[in-house]
C-alpha positions as a printed NumPy array, in Angstrom:
array([[  9.894,  -1.955, -34.267],
       [  7.101,  -3.257, -33.035],
       [  8.467,  -3.716, -29.641],
       [  9.167,  -0.117, -29.24 ],
       [  5.775,   0.58 , -29.873],
       [  4.858,  -1.696, -27.496],
       [  7.23 ,  -0.255, -24.707],
       [  6.307,   3.084, -25.072],
       [  2.559,   2.446, -25.359],
       [  3.14 ,   0.644, -22.106],
       [  4.815,   3.863, -20.421],
       [  1.522,   5.637, -21.484],
       [ -0.366,   3.377, -20.1  ],
       [  1.241,   3.441, -16.764],
       [  1.474,   6.826, -16.735],
       [ -2.301,   7.306, -17.517],
       [ -3.311,   5.162, -14.839],
       [ -1.195,   7.04 , -12.747],
       [ -3.13 ,   9.725, -13.477],
       [ -6.145,   8.125, -12.384],
       [ -4.585,   6.26 ,  -9.41 ],
       [ -3.693,  10.019,  -8.212],
       [ -7.303,  11.756,  -9.087],
       [ -8.661,   8.706,  -6.396],
       [ -6.08 ,   9.019,  -4.277],
       [ -6.501,  12.463,  -3.14 ],
       [-10.479,  11.885,  -2.863],
       [ -9.615,   9.287,  -0.937],
       [ -6.884,  11.188,   1.016],
       [ -8.336,  14.466,   1.645],
       [-11.118,  15.472,  -0.753],
       [-13.889,  13.318,   0.768],
       [-12.432,  13.74 ,   4.395],
       [-12.652,  17.851,   3.735],
       [-16.308,  17.243,   2.452],
       [-17.477,  15.363,   5.076],
       [-15.987,  17.528,   7.876],
       [-18.649,  20.305,   6.051],
       [-22.04 ,  20.909,   6.885],
       [-23.793,  17.407,   5.308],
       [-26.145,  19.607,   3.296],
       [-22.761,  21.571,   1.772],
       [-20.749,  18.3  ,   1.718],
       [-23.842,  16.651,  -0.56 ],
       [-24.633,  19.532,  -2.54 ],
       [-20.67 ,  20.188,  -3.518],
       [-20.444,  16.097,  -4.398],
       [-23.099,  16.599,  -6.729],
       [-21.231,  19.419,  -8.645],
       [-17.962,  17.443,  -8.607],
       [-20.162,  14.53 ,  -9.787],
       [-21.858,  16.692, -12.632],
       [-18.456,  18.339, -13.48 ],
       [-16.189,  15.421, -14.234],
       [-17.779,  14.456, -17.189],
       [-15.855,  17.398, -18.99 ],
       [-12.549,  16.471, -17.931],
       [ -9.265,  14.968, -18.744],
       [ -9.94 ,  12.628, -15.797],
       [-12.675,  11.022, -17.502],
       [-11.353,  10.792, -20.634],
       [ -7.802,   9.112, -19.197],
       [-10.24 ,   6.691, -17.313],
       [-12.903,   5.294, -19.881],
       [ -9.577,   5.269, -22.751],
       [ -7.703,   3.069, -20.674],
       [-10.459,   0.951, -20.958],
       [-10.256,  -0.305, -24.14 ],
       [ -6.32 ,   0.04 , -24.31 ],
       [ -5.902,  -2.067, -21.219],
       [ -8.429,  -4.905, -23.11 ],
       [ -5.557,  -4.674, -25.944],
       [ -3.181,  -5.277, -23.146],
       [ -4.71 ,  -8.126, -21.866],
       [ -4.834,  -9.408, -25.187],
       [ -1.807,  -9.131, -26.244],
       [ -0.32 , -10.317, -22.753],
       [ -2.576, -13.641, -23.111],
       [ -1.215, -14.177, -26.525],
       [  2.201, -14.081, -25.972],
       [  4.238, -17.177, -25.113],
       [  3.699, -16.794, -21.17 ],
       [  7.075, -15.71 , -18.825],
       [  7.543, -12.628, -16.852],
       [  6.316,  -9.762, -18.6  ],
       [  2.816, -12.146, -20.256],
       [  2.119, -12.193, -16.215],
       [  2.789,  -8.719, -15.427],
       [  0.999,  -7.215, -18.745],
       [ -2.35 ,  -9.638, -17.39 ],
       [ -1.864,  -8.788, -14.021],
       [ -1.892,  -5.159, -14.578],
       [ -4.249,  -4.801, -17.334],
       [ -7.24 ,  -7.263, -15.032],
       [ -6.245,  -4.662, -12.06 ],
       [ -7.291,  -2.027, -13.973],
       [-10.572,  -3.481, -15.611],
       [-11.687,  -4.948, -12.752],
       [-10.525,  -2.948,  -9.652],
       [-10.178,   0.829, -11.781],
       [-12.946,   0.774, -13.77 ],
       [-15.381,  -2.241, -12.754],
       [-15.676,  -0.667,  -9.061],
       [-16.24 ,   2.642, -11.105],
       [-19.304,   1.262, -13.124],
       [-20.409,  -1.101, -10.355],
       [-20.169,   0.734,  -7.173],
       [-19.17 ,   4.48 ,  -7.158],
       [-21.261,   5.827, -10.265],
       [-24.661,   4.355,  -9.254],
       [-23.859,   5.922,  -5.281],
       [-23.003,   9.202,  -7.806],
       [-26.268,   8.733,  -9.811],
       [-28.386,   7.984,  -6.382],
       [-26.998,  11.381,  -4.643],
       [-27.217,  12.854,  -8.348],
       [-31.252,  12.331,  -8.715],
       [-31.465,  14.092,  -5.139],
       [-32.255,  18.37 ,  -4.721],
       [-29.146,  19.734,  -4.784],
       [-28.564,  19.928,  -1.211],
       [-32.142,  18.876,  -0.049],
       [-32.938,  17.074,   3.156],
       [-32.68 ,  13.555,   1.063],
       [-28.92 ,  14.698,   0.315],
       [-28.778,  15.29 ,   3.347],
       [-29.49 ,  11.877,   4.97 ],
       [-28.109,   9.936,   2.486],
       [-24.969,  12.217,   2.697],
       [-22.924,   9.673,   6.138],
       [-23.919,   6.866,   3.781],
       [-22.717,   7.671,   0.51 ],
       [-19.264,   9.49 ,   1.8  ],
       [-18.298,   6.13 ,   3.471],
       [-19.403,   3.705,   1.166],
       [-17.856,   5.551,  -2.104],
       [-14.417,   6.168,  -0.168],
       [-14.109,   2.718,   0.821],
       [-15.014,   1.708,  -3.125],
       [-12.824,   4.645,  -4.167],
       [ -9.981,   3.185,  -1.669],
       [ -9.813,  -0.251,  -3.826],
       [ -9.77 ,   1.886,  -7.294],
       [ -7.139,   3.839,  -6.364],
       [ -5.393,   0.777,  -5.415],
       [ -5.857,  -0.893,  -8.465],
       [ -5.024,   1.777, -10.713],
       [ -1.838,   2.376,  -8.879],
       [ -1.068,  -1.394,  -9.486],
       [ -2.066,  -1.026, -12.845],
       [  0.694,   1.312, -13.365],
       [  3.594,  -0.489, -11.831],
       [  2.77 ,  -3.526, -13.65 ],
       [  2.586,  -1.47 , -17.005],
       [  5.692,  -0.189, -16.096],
       [  7.706,  -2.866, -14.94 ],
       [  6.402,  -5.038, -18.301],
       [  7.857,  -1.974, -20.227],
       [ 11.444,  -2.672, -18.604],
       [ 11.332,  -6.185, -18.966],
       [ 10.676,  -5.993, -22.52 ],
       [ 13.177,  -2.859, -22.684],
       [ 15.8  ,  -4.918, -21.235],
       [ 15.039,  -8.365, -22.92 ]])
């Protein structure tokens, strides 16, 4: 019975981290590129609005909610007797915690806060925008790949548990 809960929990974690990866991918693939194509003041202003709105979204709930879930999965993987399932759990949880959340907290969020502290679409924001967009997107590529890797890892672990 417990293993069934673990399998369903891993499937849910896979789906949630896949959704987080999808949001990150959309920004890396076309959102930031579109904002950069706009006039710098417009792109910076739009991103300032996005950064303020993100706090009231399902996305943020998933992004932050997966932190304790991934930590629990990591502990579960470490306490297992080893094997392929444990390796997939540890790898997936590590990817999410370090690459998905860690990069967000240490890379993207500080840049967002710096941009947010500037006058909405002001000259300082316009001047900062090109460097912001470039660096922010590089960090975002990493967190998109990490969240996708976690999603894949959770799914593979669930499938291995189901088959075992």
